[in-house]
C-alpha positions as CSV (number, residue, x, y, z in Angstrom):
1,X,71.0,-3.1,24.1
2,X,72.8,-0.8,21.6
3,X,71.4,2.5,20.3
4,X,70.8,1.1,16.8
5,X,68.6,-1.7,18.1
6,X,66.6,0.7,20.3
7,X,66.0,2.9,17.3
8,X,64.8,0.0,15.2
9,X,62.5,-1.2,18.0
10,X,61.1,2.3,18.4
11,X,60.5,2.6,14.7
12,X,58.7,-0.8,14.6
13,X,56.5,0.2,17.5
14,X,55.6,3.4,15.7
15,X,54.6,1.4,12.6
16,X,52.5,-0.9,14.7
17,X,50.8,2.0,16.4
18,X,50.1,3.7,13.1
19,X,48.7,0.5,11.6
20,X,46.5,0.0,14.7
21,X,45.2,3.5,14.5
22,X,44.5,3.1,10.8
23,X,42.6,-0.2,11.4
24,X,40.6,1.3,14.2
25,X,39.6,4.2,11.9
26,X,38.6,1.9,9.1
27,X,36.6,-0.4,11.3
28,X,35.0,2.2,13.5
29,X,31.2,2.2,13.0
30,X,30.0,5.1,10.9
31,X,27.3,7.2,12.5
32,X,24.3,8.3,10.5
33,X,23.6,12.0,10.5
34,X,21.0,13.1,13.0
35,X,17.9,14.3,11.1
36,X,16.1,17.1,12.8
37,X,12.3,16.7,13.0
38,X,10.3,18.5,10.2
39,X,9.2,22.0,11.0
40,X,5.5,22.7,11.2
41,X,5.6,24.1,7.7
42,X,7.3,21.0,6.4
43,X,5.0,18.7,8.2
44,X,2.0,20.5,6.8
45,X,3.4,20.1,3.2
46,X,4.1,16.4,3.8
47,X,0.6,15.8,5.2
48,X,-1.1,17.7,2.3
49,X,0.8,15.6,-0.2
50,X,-0.2,12.3,1.5
51,X,-3.9,13.4,1.6
52,X,-4.4,14.2,-2.1
53,X,-7.7,12.6,-3.1
54,X,-7.1,9.2,-4.7
55,X,-9.2,10.2,-7.8
56,X,-7.6,13.6,-8.3
57,X,-4.7,14.0,-10.7
58,X,-1.5,15.1,-8.9
59,X,2.2,15.0,-9.7
60,X,4.5,13.3,-7.2
61,X,6.1,15.8,-4.8
62,X,9.5,15.5,-3.2
63,X,8.6,15.4,0.5
64,X,12.0,14.6,2.0
65,X,12.9,17.5,4.2
66,X,16.6,16.5,4.4
67,X,19.1,14.6,2.2
68,X,20.9,11.5,3.2
69,X,23.7,13.5,4.8
70,X,21.3,15.5,6.9
71,X,21.4,18.7,5.0
72,X,18.2,20.5,3.9
73,X,16.8,19.2,0.7
74,X,16.6,22.0,-1.8
75,X,14.0,20.1,-3.8
76,X,11.6,19.7,-0.9
77,X,8.0,20.7,-1.9
78,X,8.8,20.6,-5.6
79,X,7.8,18.0,-8.2
80,X,9.8,14.8,-7.8
81,X,12.6,14.9,-10.3
82,X,12.6,11.1,-10.8
83,X,8.9,11.1,-11.4
84,X,9.1,13.9,-14.0
85,X,12.1,12.4,-15.7
86,X,10.3,9.0,-16.1
87,X,7.2,10.8,-17.4
88,X,9.3,12.5,-20.1
89,X,10.9,9.2,-21.1
90,X,7.4,7.7,-21.5
91,X,6.3,10.5,-23.8
92,X,9.5,9.8,-25.8
93,X,8.7,6.1,-25.9
94,X,5.4,6.9,-27.7
95,X,7.4,7.7,-30.9
96,X,7.7,3.9,-31.4
97,X,4.8,1.4,-31.8
98,X,3.2,0.2,-28.5
99,X,1.3,-3.1,-28.8
100,X,0.9,-3.8,-25.1
101,X,1.2,-1.1,-22.4
102,X,2.0,-1.9,-18.8
103,X,0.9,0.9,-16.5
104,X,1.5,1.1,-12.7
105,X,4.0,1.7,-9.9
106,X,7.3,0.1,-8.8
107,X,5.9,-3.4,-9.2
108,X,5.3,-2.7,-12.9
109,X,8.6,-0.7,-13.2
110,X,10.3,-3.9,-11.9
111,X,9.9,-5.5,-15.3
112,X,13.0,-3.5,-16.1
113,X,14.8,-4.9,-13.1
114,X,14.1,-8.3,-11.6
115,X,11.7,-9.1,-14.4
116,X,13.9,-8.0,-17.2
117,X,14.6,-11.5,-18.6
118,X,11.0,-12.6,-18.2
119,X,9.9,-9.4,-20.1
120,X,12.3,-10.2,-22.9
121,X,11.0,-13.7,-23.2
122,X,7.3,-12.8,-23.1
123,X,6.6,-9.2,-24.1
124,X,9.4,-7.8,-26.3
125,X,7.9,-9.4,-29.4
126,X,4.6,-7.6,-28.6
127,X,6.2,-4.1,-28.8
128,X,5.4,-3.8,-25.1
129,X,6.1,-0.6,-23.2
130,X,6.6,-0.3,-19.5
131,X,5.1,2.9,-17.9
132,X,5.7,2.0,-14.3
133,X,7.1,4.5,-11.8
134,X,8.2,3.5,-8.2
135,X,6.1,4.9,-5.5
136,X,3.2,6.0,-7.7
137,X,-0.2,6.2,-6.2
138,X,-3.5,6.4,-8.2
139,X,-3.4,10.2,-8.2
140,X,0.0,10.2,-9.8
141,X,-1.1,7.8,-12.6
142,X,-4.1,10.0,-13.2
143,X,-1.8,13.0,-13.6
144,X,0.4,11.1,-16.1
145,X,-2.7,10.3,-18.1
146,X,-3.9,13.8,-18.0
147,X,-0.5,15.0,-19.2
148,X,-0.3,13.0,-22.4
149,X,1.0,9.5,-21.7
150,X,-1.9,7.8,-23.4
151,X,-2.4,10.4,-26.2
152,X,-1.7,9.3,-29.7
153,X,-1.1,5.6,-29.0
154,X,-3.1,2.5,-29.9
155,X,-2.1,-0.5,-27.8
156,X,-4.2,-3.6,-28.2
157,X,-4.1,-4.2,-24.5
158,X,-3.3,-2.0,-21.4
159,X,-2.2,-4.0,-18.3
160,X,-3.0,-2.0,-15.2
161,X,-2.0,-2.6,-11.6
162,X,-2.1,0.2,-9.1
163,X,-3.2,1.0,-5.6
164,X,-0.8,-0.6,-3.2
165,X,0.9,2.7,-2.4
166,X,-2.5,4.1,-1.4
167,X,-2.6,1.5,1.4
168,X,-2.9,4.2,4.2
169,X,-6.3,5.2,2.7
170,X,-9.6,3.3,3.1
171,X,-10.5,0.4,0.7
172,X,-13.3,2.6,-0.7
173,X,-10.9,5.4,-1.5
174,X,-8.4,3.1,-3.1
175,X,-11.1,1.5,-5.2
176,X,-12.4,4.9,-6.2
177,X,-8.9,5.9,-7.5
178,X,-8.4,2.8,-9.5
179,X,-11.9,3.0,-11.0
180,X,-11.2,6.6,-12.1
181,X,-8.0,5.4,-13.9
182,X,-10.1,2.7,-15.6
183,X,-12.5,5.3,-16.8
184,X,-9.7,7.5,-18.1
185,X,-8.1,4.6,-20.0
186,X,-11.3,3.8,-21.8
187,X,-11.9,7.4,-22.6
188,X,-8.4,8.0,-24.0
189,X,-8.1,4.5,-25.6
190,X,-11.6,3.5,-26.7
191,X,-10.4,0.7,-29.0
192,X,-7.9,-0.8,-26.5
193,X,-8.8,-3.6,-24.1
194,X,-7.9,-3.3,-20.5
195,X,-6.5,-6.1,-18.4
196,X,-7.1,-5.0,-14.8
197,X,-4.9,-6.8,-12.3
198,X,-5.9,-7.1,-8.6
199,X,-3.3,-5.7,-6.2
200,X,-0.8,-8.3,-5.2
201,X,-0.5,-9.6,-1.6
202,X,2.1,-8.0,0.6
203,X,3.6,-8.7,4.0
204,X,5.3,-11.8,5.4
205,X,2.2,-13.7,6.5
206,X,-1.2,-13.6,7.9
207,X,0.1,-11.9,11.0
208,X,-2.8,-13.1,13.2
209,X,-3.2,-11.0,16.3
210,X,-6.0,-11.7,18.8
211,X,-7.7,-13.8,16.2
212,X,-7.9,-11.0,13.7
213,X,-6.5,-11.3,10.2
214,X,-3.8,-9.0,8.8
215,X,-5.4,-5.6,8.3
216,X,-3.4,-4.7,5.1
217,X,-4.3,-7.9,3.3
218,X,-7.9,-7.7,4.4
219,X,-8.1,-4.1,2.9
220,X,-6.4,-5.2,-0.4
221,X,-8.8,-8.1,-0.7
222,X,-11.7,-5.8,-0.2
223,X,-10.4,-3.5,-3.0
224,X,-9.8,-6.5,-5.3
225,X,-13.4,-7.8,-4.7
226,X,-14.7,-4.4,-6.0
227,X,-12.3,-4.3,-8.9
228,X,-13.4,-7.7,-10.0
229,X,-16.9,-6.3,-10.6
230,X,-15.5,-4.2,-13.5
231,X,-14.9,-7.3,-15.6
232,X,-17.4,-7.0,-18.5
233,X,-16.0,-9.9,-20.5
234,X,-15.1,-7.6,-23.4
235,X,-13.2,-4.3,-23.0
236,X,-12.3,-4.8,-19.4
237,X,-11.1,-8.1,-18.0
238,X,-10.0,-8.7,-14.4
239,X,-7.3,-11.0,-13.2
240,X,-6.4,-11.7,-9.6
241,X,-2.9,-13.2,-9.0
242,X,-2.9,-13.7,-5.2
243,X,-2.8,-17.4,-4.1
244,X,-0.2,-18.0,-6.8
245,X,2.3,-16.0,-4.7
246,X,1.5,-17.6,-1.3
247,X,2.4,-20.8,0.5
248,X,-0.4,-23.0,1.8
249,X,-0.3,-21.3,5.2
250,X,-0.7,-17.9,3.6
251,X,2.9,-16.8,4.0
252,X,4.8,-14.9,1.4
253,X,8.3,-16.2,0.8
254,X,11.4,-14.0,0.5
255,X,12.3,-16.3,-2.4
256,X,9.5,-14.7,-4.4
257,X,9.3,-11.2,-2.9
258,X,12.5,-10.4,-0.9
259,X,10.9,-7.4,0.8
260,X,7.4,-8.9,1.0
261,X,6.2,-6.4,-1.6
262,X,8.3,-6.4,-4.8
263,X,8.7,-9.6,-6.9
264,X,12.1,-10.9,-7.9
265,X,12.6,-12.9,-11.1
266,X,10.7,-15.9,-9.6
267,X,7.9,-13.6,-8.8
268,X,7.8,-12.1,-12.3
269,X,7.7,-15.6,-13.7
270,X,4.6,-16.3,-11.6
271,X,3.1,-13.1,-12.8
272,X,3.8,-13.8,-16.5
273,X,2.7,-17.5,-16.3
274,X,-0.5,-16.6,-14.5
275,X,-1.4,-13.8,-16.9
276,X,-0.4,-15.3,-20.2
277,X,-3.6,-17.3,-21.0
278,X,-5.9,-14.3,-20.5
279,X,-3.5,-11.9,-22.3
280,X,-3.3,-14.3,-25.3
281,X,-7.1,-14.3,-25.4
282,X,-7.3,-10.5,-25.4
283,X,-4.7,-10.1,-28.1
284,X,-6.7,-12.1,-30.6
């Protein structure tokens, strides 16, 4: 074998080796940064944030000790930037007429996402406004009300659904928080009607264990049973959209709520269709 051929083969081998190394680097699994456990001080702040009374106004706090890349979060313990930004947007939205106001957490905020087309078909003509913020608990909505979101507006109807993010609290606590919001809405908006929605079902199925029903759904149904008592036939109307989301066996399909909590477009269609008759009645 002559020298030229050897050189060419060596060069080809080098190219192949380089390509192999590049492929290996591209396909090597990426490792997530190791997050150190919270310090005692951080843990205390996180615990205090989660235990704010459900009926006490409180802004949402950023309680992530570390960022996604594992570095310390400089915003830890401060008011959540996304929450405060959305609040400011809502205050700005009040400069335009609001005929129907939707108030709540990420499920309400989702009208701007998976429910966007359904919103355009049903509510755009009503000068509807969406004041939903992901992750909000009852105390966060109370803070928003206390800080001006309902001041100076006159919607015909307020659609409220809140409480699922308080699920770690007792049914009595959750109910207390929602009732306090109801009182505040009527105080701030005495001429507006309130359409109070029961909390939607969540979780894949009944999850029966040892003959006992799913604890989360049982708690939510207990809350909804108490909220239903607030329906006075006039200023406050209650609507429960529960069975409409479920199959006959009680399971919740990913085709309606992919994460068993947040509706997709099909879910928002179910919500809109279930609510429309009562909403039409209240808008008269």
